N, C-alpha and C positions, 0 to 999 in steps of 0.2 A: 581579405579573405578570412573566413571563420577559422579560429585556432582550434584544432582538434588534437587531443592528446590521449584518446581512448586506448590506443594500442600500448602506450607507455604504462598504463595502469591496468592492463589486462590481468596480470598476476601480481598478487601482493607479495612483496619481497622487501628485504632490508634496504632502506634508503630509496625506495621507489618514488615516494612523493618528494624527497629531497632533491632529486634531479630536476623536478619541474620548477624549483625555486630559481634556477639560473636562466630561465627563458625570458626574453625581453618582449617579444611581440605578444600583445594581449595580456601582459602582466600588470600587477598592481604597481610596480615600480614606474612603468611607463605612464601609468594613469595618474600617479600621485606625486611624482618627484618635484614638480614645480611648487606645489603647496608645501611640501615638506621642507624645501630649501627656504622658503619665505618664513616658515615658523622657526627654523633653526637660527636664521639671521636675526630676527626680532628678539628671540630669547638671548642671544649672545650680546646684542646691543644693550638690553636692559641690565644684564649681568655686569657688563663693563661700567655702565653708568653708576650702578650701586656700589661697586667695589672701588672705583677710582675718583668719581666726581662729587659724590654726596658727602656732606659734613656729618658729624656725629648726630646732631639733632635731626637732620634730614633722614639719616638712616633709621633713627627710631620711628619717625613718622612712616617711612616706607615699610618698616617691619610690621607695623600695625595694619597698614593697608594690605600687605601681602598675606597676613594671617586671615584677614577678613575674606579676601578673594579665594584663599585655599578652602575655607569653610563653605563658601558659596558653591563650589563645584559639586559638593555632595547634594545640593538641592535640585540639580538638573538630572532628571531620569534618563540618562543617555541610552542605557541598554534597552529600556522599554520602548522609548520613542523610535530609536533606530531599528530595533529588531522587528517591530510591527510594520514599520514602513517598508523595509527591505523585503519582508515576507509578502506583503501586498504587491510590490513591484515584480518579484520573481514569478508569482502566480499569474500576473497579468502578462508578463513576457512570454511564458510558455503557452498561454491561451492564444496569444496573437500568432504564434508559430503554427499551432494546430488549426488556425482559421485561414491559413493560406490555401486557396483553392487548388486542388490537384485533379487532373482529368482522368485518373486511372480507372475509376469505376464507371464513369460516363462513357469512356471510349470502348470499354468491353461491352456495354449494353448497345451502343451504336453498331459495333461490329457484328453482333449476334442477331440484331432485330431489324436493321435497315438492309434490305436485300437487293441484289442486282449486281451481276458481274459486268454489265455493260457500262458505257461511259456515264449514263445518267445516274446509275446507282453509285458509281464511284464519286461523282460530283456531290451527290447528296451527303454521303458519309464524310467526305473531306470538308464540306462546307459547314456541316453541323459541328464538328469538332473545332473548326477554325473559329466559329462564333464563340464557342466556350473559351478558347484561348484569348480571343480579342477582349472579352469581358474581363478576364484576369489582368491583361495588360493595362486596360483602362483604369482599373481600380488601383493597381500597383503604381501607376504614374501619379496617382493622387496622394499616395502615402509614403512612397519611397523616393529618396533623393537620388539614389543610384539609377533607378529606372527612369526618372524624369530627365536625368542627364543623358541617358541613352536615347530616349524618345522625347525630345523637348517639344515637338510639334506633331500635329496629326500627319503632316507630310512624311515624317520619319516612320510613323506607324504604317502608312500605306506602302512606303518603300520597303519596309521589312516583310511585307506579305501578309500581315494580319488583316488588312482591309483593302478592298478594291476602291477605285475612284468613284464608281457608282454608289457603293456603300457609304463612302465618305460624304457624298452629296446628300444622301438620305439622312445620314447621321447629323450633319450640320443644319439641315432644313427643319429638324425637330428642335424647337426652341424650348428651353427649360432653364429655370434659375438654379437648378440643382445638378448634382453630378449625374451624368448620363451613362454610367457604366452598365446599366441594366438593359440598354437598348439591344445589344447583341443577343441577350437572353430571350427577348421577345421575338427577335428574328428567328431564333432557334425553334421556339414553340410553333410559330407559323409555318416554318419549313417542315417540321415534323408532322403537323396536321396535313399538309399537302402530300407528304409521302404516304400517309395513311390512306388518303383518298385515292392516290394512284396505285395502291396495292403494294408499295414498297415495304410497308409495315403491315404484317399479315392480320393482326387482330388488335382489338382495343386493349387487351391486357399488356401487350408489348408497348403500346403507346403510353399507357399509364405508368409502366415501369420507367420508361424514358423520361417522362415528365417529372416523376418523383425524384429521380436522380439529378435532373437539371435544377430542381428547386433546392436540393441540398447544396449543389455547387453555387447557386446564386446566393444562398444564405451565407455561405462563407465569405463571398465577396462583400456582402452587406456588413458582416461582422468586422472585417478589416476597416471598412469605412467608418463604422461607429467607434471602434477602438481609437482611430485617429481623431475623430471628432470629440469624443467624450474622454477627457483626460482625468487623471486622479485630481481631486479638488486642490486648487492652488494653495488654499490655506494650510493644508496638511504638509505640502512640500515646503512652504515657508516656515512652518513651525519646526520641522526637522532641521532645515538649514540654519535657522537662527539658533536653535539649541546647540548644534555642533560648533558653530563659530563662537558663540558666547562662552561655551565651556572652555575652549582653548584660549580665548582671550583672558579668562580668569587664570588659566594655567600659566600663561606667560608671566604674570605678576606673582601669583601665589606659589609657584613651584621654584622660585629662586632661592639660592642659599642666603640665609639670614644670620647675622651676628646676634649674640644674646643681648637682651635688653638690660639684664642685671648681671653684675659680676658673679661668677661662680655658677651661673646657669648652664645646664647641659647644652652642648652645641652639636648640631647634626653634622654628619660627615660631609665635608665639602666635595661633592661630586661635580666637577666642572662641566661634565657632560651628563645631563639628566636622562639616563637610559630609560627608566620607567615611564617618564613623561613622553619621551619620543616614541616609545612603543605604543603608548596609549593613543597618541596622535595617529600613528600608523594604522592602528586597528579601527578607531572610530571614523577618522577622515576617509580611510580606505573603504569602509562600509558605505559611507555616503557617496563616494565616487562610483562604487559598483551600481548603486541605485540610479545614479545620474547617467551611467552608460547604457543600462538596459531598459530604462523607462520608455525609450523609443528605439526598438531594434531595427527600424527601417532606415537608419542613417548610414554613415560610412565609417563607423568605428571598427576595430579589429574583430569584434565578436558579433557584429550585426549580421542580419540574415543576408545570404547571397541570393538576392531576388533576381538578378539578371541571369545567373546560372539556372535558377528554377524555371525561368521563362524559356530558356533554350531547351532544357530537358523536357519540359511539358509539351512543347510544340513538336519536337522530334519524335518522342515516344507515342504521342497520340496519333499523329499522321501515319506512323508505321503500323499502329494497331488497326486503324480503320481501313487502310488501303492495302498495303502489301500483305498483311496477315489475314485479310478477309477470305474465309474458307480455304486458307492455305494450311492444310493439316498434314502432319507426318502420317505415314501408314500405321494403322492400328495392328499390332502384332502381339504374340504371346510374350509376356515378360520373362525375365530370367528365372523367376521363382514359380513358374507355371506348375511344375510337377512337385513342388515342395510344399508341405503343409505348414512349415514354419520358416519364414523368411529371415535370413541372417546375413546382412551385408558384411563384406569383409572389412578387416581392420589393417592398418599399416603397422609397421614395427613401432612407430612412435606412439601408437594408441593401443598396442596389444595388451598392455597391463589392465586396461579397462574391462577386458573380457573376464578377468578373474574376479571381478566384484560381483556379488550376488545382486539379483534384482530386488528392488524395494517392493515388499508385499504388504506393508502396513506397519505402524509403529508397535503394535501389540502382537505381531505374528510370532516372534521368537520368545515371547514371555512364557516362563515356566512357573507353574504353581507349585507350592510346597507340598500340598496334598492333592495331587492331580486326580486320584481316584475318587476322593470324596467330592471334589468340586464338579466332576463330570457326570455324577449321577443325577437323573431327572427328579424333579420335585413336583408333586401335584398338590395344588392348593385345595384345602377343604375347610369347612367351618370349624372342625374340631382341632385344627392346627393351632398350637399356642402362639400367642402374639409375642414376638421377641422384643425384649426391652433392653436397651444398651446399658452398660454399667454407669455411663455418665448420667443418663436420665433417672436411673434407679436411686441416685443420691437424693433426688427431690421427692421421692415417694417412700412412704413408710414400709409398704409391702415389698418383699423380695421379688425379683424378676421371675416370672413363671418359666422363662427359658432355662434357668439354671437351678430350679428347684428339683430335689431328688424325686419327689412324688410325681411332679409333672414330667420328669424324664421317663418314668414308667408308663404314664398314660400318653404323653405326647409322642412316644415312639411309634404308636400305632398310626399316627398321621404322617410319618416320615418314612417311607419305604427305603430311602437311600441311607437312613441312619440305623436301620435294624441290624441286629447281630443275632444269628441263630443260637439256639442252645447247643449244648455239647453234642446232643444226639441229632442235631439238625443236618440238613443235606447239602448246604452250600457254604463256602468259606467266608470268613469275615473280611469286610472291606477295610478293616483297620489293622493291618498287620503290625504296625508300629505302636499301637496303643497297649498299655499294660492294664491288667485288671486288678481291682482292689477287692479281695474276697469279702471283706466286711461290708463294703458298699453293695456288692452283688447280693449278698444275703439279705440286706435291708430292702433292696428293690424287689426281690422275689417274695419276701414276706408281705410287703404292701400289695403286690399283685395277688397273692393268695387271699388276703383280706378283701380285696375288691371282688374276687370271684365268689367268695362266700356271701358277701352282702348282696350280690346280684342274685344268687341262688335262693336266698331267703325271701326275696320279693315274690308277690303273687304272680302266677303265670297266666298266660292268656288262654291256653287250652288245657282242659282237665282240672281246673281250679274253681275257685268261687267266682260268681258273676262279677265282672268288672276287673278281674285280675288280668295282669299282662305278663307275658313271658317272651323273651327273645326267641326267635326261630332257632331250631337246632343247627341249621347251617351256619348261623352267625356265631353260635357258641363254639362250634367246631373251628370256625375260622379264627375266632379270638384265641383259642387255646394254642393255635399254631403260630400266632404272631410272636416273633422273638423280641427280646429286650436288648436295650443298648447298655453296654458295659463301659462306663467312662470313669477314669481315674479322677478323683476329686482334686481340683487345683488348690494350691495353698492360698492363704488369705492375702499374701503379698501380690498375687497376680490378678485378683479380681476386686480387691478393696476390702477394707475392714467391715463395711456395712453389708457385704454379701457373703462373707466367709461363713456366717452362721447357717446360711441356706445349704451349704455343702456338708455340714456335719450330720452324720447318720443319727 
């Protein structure tokens, strides 16, 4: 039976995984203990031979051989070879599980689209879903040893109720050199077409939906057959196996305790039990055994798929759905929250603390800006708006950034309504209550503004002047005079960089 420990690790706690280390069924100890014992015995034999039976000259020769073997272990890419192989095996293992055909979707479509409360309608629905289950049993007999032991012959399939005697004769009369798991699917399509002609299926849309779902079901049966037929290339499995066995063959010789070749040479600590080597064997050989166990999950290992239980479940649930549950509906009534605009299911005392937690509204919902008023004012883009240049980019350009130029502050403020500050005699408050004013800077900005107005006034006007002269409309002049200026305290050179500090000087 499949080993399930999901409940044991539902909550992360101290020593949660440690408790799993003492389980025997489905464990790595049960899978690896025989190979581990063989490795330990061989290592102990070589150690005794080296320590007790070899002469000094033989020990010198053995030391050189052991050093060579120890260096050779670094040439075998164990982590890469094993890691890639096990990843491939695990992906294939999960894909095989998802390819097991389940009749849940098909039985719902049959129950809702094959009509008739009489005996004929009931026979049609039960026969259709039985054909689907028969196809699954036939393919699982071909790939799973457990199912084959349960249904070794077609007589056992007939006795189990998946097939009638007449259907068996039809099945065996069709000769084919290949697996015939698809024959019940063809019977299904023929019977569905007959039900459409008899009016049991009301329209072609329902028939098409039924056929599409059957094709998906048959495709899963086909995938199981192909997973069993097409294995991982044998050369890859051989490479991985040889790499692991040769690695530990070198370790048997190269990881032994060695006496020094020369007098006075440093001697390694004599660990009679090589813990690091044994752990390495446990990890690498265990990795290989994991791949060996799950490369075919339709066997009889502890963690292989429970195919016989799946067959029992699928047959029982599908027949219940298409027969007893056909048009067997509970009365439709008003639900408990009929008169409530917001449904709130109750909590038990064990989960009452969850009601105190606020609902998640987005990761930026509770973000608070430092200058909330400034950030919330709308900005209208216009061609006269100055192009902002970051301090980092300004280092690569000779000209100062127009965004931080004093002169451009006076002019650019006209294009930024949310940055305007009224004069003292203005009618609305400043959006910068925390900003301090520099009188010297303000005087400089007002002086530049006066110069701009005088230069504009000295230009030729459009009305009342010489031909070709231009003048701004009076409304524009009035509007311009009413535009406020921004009053910003000049930052120090440390905050904007030495190359831009000159732009802030009045």
